Legacy VTK file of the C-alpha trace (Angstrom):
# vtk DataFile Version 3.0
C-alpha trace
ASCII
DATASET POLYDATA
POINTS 217 float
14.638 5.261 -8.241
17.731 3.511 -7.059
18.083 -0.144 -8.124
17.568 -2.732 -5.404
20.622 -3.880 -3.474
21.877 -7.367 -4.237
22.881 -7.937 -0.583
21.021 -10.738 1.172
18.975 -9.801 4.272
20.881 -10.079 7.517
19.826 -12.407 10.353
18.486 -9.365 12.170
16.355 -8.374 9.196
15.013 -11.896 8.897
14.163 -11.952 12.584
12.416 -8.590 12.269
10.391 -9.789 9.248
9.326 -12.837 11.260
8.185 -10.509 14.043
6.222 -8.408 11.557
4.561 -11.511 10.209
3.414 -12.540 13.669
2.125 -9.034 14.456
0.270 -9.010 11.143
-1.259 -12.341 12.013
-2.754 -10.894 15.167
-0.258 -12.272 17.689
0.877 -9.736 20.290
4.590 -10.031 21.005
6.789 -8.436 23.641
10.575 -8.155 22.949
12.940 -7.715 25.876
16.548 -6.712 25.180
19.255 -8.012 27.524
19.990 -5.601 30.351
21.390 -5.588 33.879
17.868 -5.586 35.334
15.048 -6.720 33.148
11.379 -6.742 33.988
8.323 -7.858 32.067
6.305 -5.155 30.429
2.729 -5.279 29.162
2.725 -5.124 25.359
0.960 -2.039 23.913
-2.568 -2.579 22.767
-2.843 -3.245 19.023
-3.723 -0.188 16.985
-6.711 -0.034 14.687
-5.876 -0.630 11.011
-4.707 2.441 9.173
-7.092 4.097 6.791
-6.769 6.371 3.753
-10.063 8.235 3.512
-11.477 10.509 0.796
-14.277 12.351 2.590
-12.405 15.596 2.029
-12.868 15.333 -1.770
-16.141 15.346 -3.723
-16.813 12.027 -5.469
-16.494 11.600 -9.239
-20.120 11.000 -10.344
-20.582 8.744 -13.339
-23.710 7.832 -15.330
-23.195 4.068 -15.029
-23.560 1.123 -12.692
-20.824 -0.117 -10.347
-18.084 0.354 -9.633
-16.884 -3.252 -9.888
-13.364 -4.063 -8.622
-11.390 -6.774 -10.404
-8.004 -7.652 -8.838
-5.624 -9.418 -11.201
-2.625 -8.976 -8.871
-1.860 -11.915 -6.588
0.581 -11.328 -3.789
3.318 -13.968 -3.611
3.186 -13.596 0.181
6.937 -14.131 0.644
10.174 -12.170 0.400
10.845 -9.605 -0.940
7.098 -8.722 -0.948
5.633 -7.348 2.303
2.216 -5.984 1.285
0.551 -8.954 2.998
2.133 -7.894 6.317
0.888 -4.285 6.150
-2.004 -2.952 8.241
-3.211 -1.196 5.109
-2.163 -2.944 1.889
-2.270 -1.223 -1.550
-5.149 -3.453 -2.614
-7.203 -2.459 0.465
-6.443 1.201 -0.238
-7.537 0.897 -3.869
-10.780 -0.804 -2.887
-11.502 2.028 -0.422
-10.672 4.584 -3.081
-13.046 2.960 -5.588
-15.876 2.859 -3.043
-15.496 6.472 -1.850
-14.297 8.309 -4.950
-16.373 6.747 -7.751
-20.066 7.425 -7.359
-22.087 5.628 -9.978
-25.767 6.720 -10.257
-26.978 3.520 -11.927
-28.148 5.219 -15.068
-28.117 3.275 -18.324
-26.508 -0.073 -19.126
-22.842 0.791 -18.838
-20.714 -0.329 -15.877
-17.580 1.199 -14.367
-14.910 -1.380 -13.676
-11.695 -0.910 -11.613
-8.965 -3.341 -12.633
-5.899 -3.734 -10.327
-2.864 -5.161 -12.162
-0.271 -4.356 -9.500
-0.566 -3.595 -5.762
2.868 -4.571 -4.491
5.341 -3.424 -1.820
8.865 -4.689 -2.109
11.397 -4.690 0.778
14.928 -3.746 -0.278
17.750 -4.177 2.240
20.253 -1.292 2.341
23.899 -1.476 3.241
24.764 -0.238 6.737
27.986 0.114 8.734
28.924 -2.710 11.055
31.125 -2.898 14.127
31.262 -0.469 17.012
30.664 2.603 14.804
27.561 0.991 13.340
26.243 0.191 16.803
26.147 3.868 17.695
24.541 5.057 14.478
20.995 4.844 13.216
21.156 4.537 9.443
18.540 3.815 6.813
18.404 0.006 6.805
15.500 -0.923 4.540
13.683 0.670 1.635
10.095 -0.090 0.753
9.010 0.336 -2.880
5.241 0.522 -3.364
3.606 0.322 -6.775
0.008 0.412 -8.023
-1.184 -0.125 -11.612
-4.936 0.506 -12.075
-7.235 0.712 -15.056
-10.678 2.311 -15.037
-12.940 0.864 -17.675
-16.389 1.757 -18.977
-18.004 -1.448 -20.318
-21.324 -2.093 -21.988
-23.862 -4.725 -20.914
-22.137 -7.321 -23.083
-18.773 -6.830 -21.360
-17.147 -4.871 -24.226
-14.744 -2.164 -23.057
-15.990 1.129 -24.499
-13.195 3.241 -23.099
-10.525 2.877 -20.454
-7.602 4.698 -18.817
-4.568 3.045 -17.189
-2.514 4.799 -14.537
0.563 3.860 -12.500
1.830 5.275 -9.228
4.849 4.373 -7.129
6.550 5.670 -4.035
9.487 4.663 -1.850
10.210 5.131 1.824
13.353 4.204 3.834
13.339 3.038 7.465
16.136 3.442 9.969
17.606 0.347 11.574
16.473 1.309 15.129
12.838 1.998 14.076
10.204 0.300 16.215
7.413 -1.835 14.829
4.971 1.047 15.385
7.296 3.504 13.554
7.670 1.029 10.708
3.920 0.596 10.349
3.426 4.416 10.456
5.954 4.727 7.594
4.102 2.031 5.649
0.784 3.872 6.083
2.360 7.195 4.972
3.879 5.423 1.944
0.487 4.040 0.844
-1.282 7.369 1.487
1.159 9.303 -0.654
1.003 6.720 -3.460
-2.835 6.824 -3.422
-2.845 10.617 -3.601
-0.709 10.359 -6.724
-2.985 7.693 -8.214
-6.140 9.628 -7.377
-5.002 12.752 -9.183
-3.946 10.859 -12.283
-7.141 8.757 -12.454
-9.474 11.720 -11.965
-7.717 13.692 -14.697
-7.986 10.682 -17.048
-11.671 10.076 -16.353
-12.587 13.696 -16.938
-10.572 13.725 -20.144
-11.721 10.455 -21.751
-15.029 9.300 -20.288
-17.107 11.920 -22.098
-20.839 11.984 -21.332
-20.419 9.297 -18.659
-19.067 12.003 -16.342
-21.943 13.736 -14.523
-19.811 15.926 -12.272
LINES 1 218
217 0 1 2 3 4 5 6 7 8 9 10 11 12 13 14 15 16 17 18 19 20 21 22 23 24 25 26 27 28 29 30 31 32 33 34 35 36 37 38 39 40 41 42 43 44 45 46 47 48 49 50 51 52 53 54 55 56 57 58 59 60 61 62 63 64 65 66 67 68 69 70 71 72 73 74 75 76 77 78 79 80 81 82 83 84 85 86 87 88 89 90 91 92 93 94 95 96 97 98 99 100 101 102 103 104 105 106 107 108 109 110 111 112 113 114 115 116 117 118 119 120 121 122 123 124 125 126 127 128 129 130 131 132 133 134 135 136 137 138 139 140 141 142 143 144 145 146 147 148 149 150 151 152 153 154 155 156 157 158 159 160 161 162 163 164 165 166 167 168 169 170 171 172 173 174 175 176 177 178 179 180 181 182 183 184 185 186 187 188 189 190 191 192 193 194 195 196 197 198 199 200 201 202 203 204 205 206 207 208 209 210 211 212 213 214 215 216
């Protein structure tokens, strides 16, 4: 993965981030570019939050109670992090995954715990051409780096961890400078979906390898 650029965000990038923050906060905004004849347009209706579902895969059935989700990661909620602006954040996607993929039958005194240590998305400005040539091009302007670090633990009734696996997943996606808000949010959703697919495969393999008789099917 390329190292983040040291360039500071441009005024346009800052303005766009402010717009994203307002959209994420539930405020509908219409943006009109200068033209010879401008007219007001009705803003598009807000879309339903994106979802990453797992109904197409059979659940991992475990002889235990739970799952409990413990989130250690706290979003800073400021630049360069943007996960708090996303329709579907990594934390939300992980919670959905735990609910739909881990099926605990309540047998015995053990509990399955899902521990989230990282659920971040970092915005990295990319260098683009300026001037007249830059005006007529549509280059990648921003890269988003998503990362998830998740542990699955099997604990006894006293809270002692009997066994655990720890998996990491990360993905990146670049967005062109002329992308609309809707296109940007679609790219965000695709980014989280791909990362969660990677995480799902790694966690299932780890559970089936190390959780022994706790795995029913």
